[in-house]
C-alpha positions as CSV (number, residue, x, y, z in Angstrom):
1,M,5.2,7.4,-16.6
2,W,1.5,7.5,-17.3
3,I,-0.4,6.2,-20.3
4,S,-3.8,7.5,-21.2
5,V,-6.4,4.7,-21.6
6,E,-7.7,6.5,-24.7
7,D,-4.2,6.2,-26.3
8,V,-4.3,2.4,-26.0
9,T,-5.7,1.1,-29.3
10,T,-6.2,-2.3,-30.9
11,S,-2.9,-2.0,-32.8
12,P,0.3,-2.4,-30.7
13,S,2.2,0.8,-29.7
14,E,5.6,0.9,-28.1
15,V,6.7,3.4,-25.5
16,R,10.4,3.6,-24.3
17,F,11.3,5.5,-21.2
18,T,13.8,5.7,-18.3
19,E,12.5,5.0,-14.8
20,G,14.4,6.9,-12.1
21,A,16.2,5.1,-9.4
22,Q,15.4,7.4,-6.5
23,E,11.8,6.2,-5.8
24,L,12.6,2.5,-6.3
25,N,15.6,2.8,-4.0
26,Q,13.3,4.3,-1.3
27,I,11.0,1.3,-1.7
28,L,14.0,-1.1,-1.5
29,S,15.2,0.5,1.7
30,Q,11.8,0.8,3.5
31,D,12.8,-1.8,6.1
32,G,16.0,0.0,7.0
33,E,19.1,-1.5,5.3
34,A,18.7,-2.0,1.6
35,E,19.6,-5.4,0.2
36,Y,19.5,-3.9,-3.3
37,R,20.2,-0.5,-4.8
38,L,19.7,0.7,-8.3
39,A,23.1,2.0,-9.6
40,T,21.5,3.6,-12.7
41,P,18.0,4.4,-13.9
42,L,16.0,1.5,-15.4
43,Q,15.5,1.3,-19.2
44,V,11.9,0.3,-19.9
45,S,10.2,-0.7,-23.1
46,V,6.4,-1.2,-23.0
47,T,4.1,-2.3,-25.8
48,H,0.4,-1.7,-25.2
49,M,-2.7,-2.7,-27.0
50,R,-6.4,-3.1,-26.3
51,S,-8.7,-6.1,-26.6
52,G,-12.2,-4.9,-25.9
53,E,-12.0,-3.2,-22.5
54,D,-8.9,-5.2,-21.5
55,L,-5.5,-3.7,-21.9
56,L,-2.4,-5.8,-22.6
57,L,1.0,-4.5,-21.6
58,T,4.1,-6.4,-22.5
59,G,7.7,-5.2,-22.1
60,T,11.2,-5.4,-20.8
61,I,13.1,-3.8,-17.9
62,H,16.9,-3.5,-17.9
63,G,19.1,-2.0,-15.3
64,E,22.2,-2.3,-13.1
65,L,21.8,-2.9,-9.4
66,T,24.1,-3.4,-6.5
67,G,23.2,-6.2,-4.2
68,R,24.4,-6.9,-0.6
69,C,25.1,-10.6,-0.1
70,A,23.1,-12.1,2.8
71,R,26.0,-14.5,3.6
72,C,29.2,-12.4,3.3
73,L,27.7,-8.9,3.5
74,E,29.8,-7.8,0.4
75,D,28.3,-5.7,-2.3
76,Y,28.2,-7.2,-5.8
77,P,27.0,-6.0,-9.2
78,L,23.7,-7.4,-10.6
79,T,22.2,-7.0,-14.0
80,L,18.4,-6.9,-14.1
81,A,16.7,-8.1,-17.3
82,R,13.0,-8.8,-16.8
83,E,10.3,-9.5,-19.4
84,F,6.7,-9.1,-18.3
85,S,3.2,-9.4,-19.7
86,V,0.2,-8.0,-17.8
87,V,-3.5,-7.9,-18.7
88,L,-5.4,-5.1,-17.0
89,V,-9.1,-5.3,-16.8
90,P,-11.4,-2.5,-15.9
91,Q,-12.2,-2.3,-12.2
92,R,-15.9,-2.5,-11.7
93,A,-17.5,-1.0,-8.6
94,F,-19.3,-3.6,-6.6
95,G,-22.1,-2.1,-4.5
96,R,-21.7,-4.8,-1.8
97,E,-19.1,-7.1,-0.3
98,M,-18.7,-10.3,-2.3
99,E,-16.3,-13.2,-2.7
100,L,-14.0,-13.0,-5.6
101,N,-13.5,-16.0,-7.9
102,R,-10.1,-17.4,-8.9
103,E,-10.0,-15.3,-12.1
104,E,-10.7,-12.1,-10.2
105,L,-8.1,-12.8,-7.6
106,S,-5.3,-13.2,-10.2
107,A,-6.4,-10.2,-12.3
108,S,-4.8,-6.8,-12.4
109,F,-7.2,-3.9,-12.6
110,Y,-7.2,-0.3,-13.9
111,S,-9.5,2.5,-13.1
112,G,-9.8,6.0,-14.4
113,Q,-8.4,7.5,-17.6
114,T,-4.7,6.8,-17.0
115,I,-2.5,3.9,-16.1
116,D,0.5,4.3,-13.9
117,V,3.2,2.3,-15.7
118,S,5.8,3.3,-13.1
119,A,4.0,1.4,-10.5
120,L,3.9,-1.6,-12.8
121,V,7.7,-1.3,-13.4
122,Q,8.3,-1.1,-9.7
123,E,6.2,-4.2,-9.1
124,Q,7.9,-6.2,-11.8
125,T,11.4,-5.1,-10.6
126,L,10.6,-6.3,-7.1
127,L,9.3,-9.6,-8.4
128,A,12.6,-10.0,-10.4
129,L,14.8,-9.7,-7.3
130,A,15.7,-12.7,-5.2
131,S,14.3,-12.5,-1.7
132,R,17.7,-13.4,-0.3
133,P,20.5,-11.9,-2.4
134,L,23.6,-14.0,-2.8
135,C,26.8,-12.9,-4.6
136,D,27.4,-16.5,-5.5
137,E,25.5,-19.8,-4.8
138,E,28.8,-21.1,-3.4
139,C,29.3,-18.1,-1.1
140,K,30.9,-19.3,2.2
141,G,29.8,-16.4,4.2
142,L,31.4,-15.0,7.4
143,C,33.2,-16.9,10.1
144,P,30.8,-17.0,13.2
145,E,33.8,-16.6,15.5
146,C,36.0,-13.8,14.0
147,G,33.8,-12.4,11.3
148,A,36.3,-13.1,8.5
149,N,35.0,-13.3,4.9
150,L,35.6,-17.0,4.2
151,N,35.5,-16.4,0.5
152,L,38.7,-14.3,0.8
153,T,40.7,-16.0,3.5
154,P,40.5,-19.3,5.3
155,C,39.9,-19.1,9.0
156,D,41.6,-21.2,11.8
157,C,38.9,-20.5,14.4
158,Q,37.4,-23.4,16.2
159,P,33.7,-23.2,16.8
160,T,33.0,-22.9,20.5
161,W,29.3,-22.4,20.5
162,K,27.2,-25.3,21.7
163,D,23.5,-25.7,21.8
164,P,22.5,-25.5,25.4
165,R,19.7,-28.0,24.8
166,L,22.3,-30.6,23.8
167,A,24.7,-29.9,26.7
168,V,23.7,-33.1,28.5
169,L,25.1,-35.1,25.5
170,S,28.6,-33.8,26.1
171,T,28.7,-35.7,29.4
172,L,28.4,-39.0,27.6
173,R,31.6,-40.9,27.3
174,G,32.4,-44.1,25.5
175,P,30.3,-46.2,23.2
176,L,26.6,-46.1,23.6
177,P,24.9,-49.3,24.8
178,R,23.2,-51.4,22.2
179,V,19.5,-51.8,22.6
180,G,17.6,-54.8,21.3
181,K,20.2,-57.5,20.6
């Protein structure tokens, strides 16, 4: 979705559109296995207005996703509801290298005669997603021995893994001697 800079006026205008899932799913799976997948296209509402040369975009993003839990590896449904507000300032061409100040580092820029709202929607969607998806904060995960989902069935496995750096401690028997008194 593109918005012409000329169409952004001082009075607020609203645009509603559907952002396809295919391109965002490709971005979500760039590192191989996708932790999130869009189940349906995103519903986007954007209100835009101008203040001098600066452009203000506010809106909401709604959609249904499927997440893969980082602990139990089960898929779970997730509803995305994200509100955003972005001020775009015109990008000025600097003829030389220069250090940016704090305001310039946090600013979002636009250049040319159109604004790619799809890129903004993709960015805001990625910011709304947890970096480590969990089906539930209390998810017990998988048994390290047999791989059973501990949320569904208890496991009778006894952990056998020992840290090789601490192996010398297993040779100690009896109470430790007291030091000092």
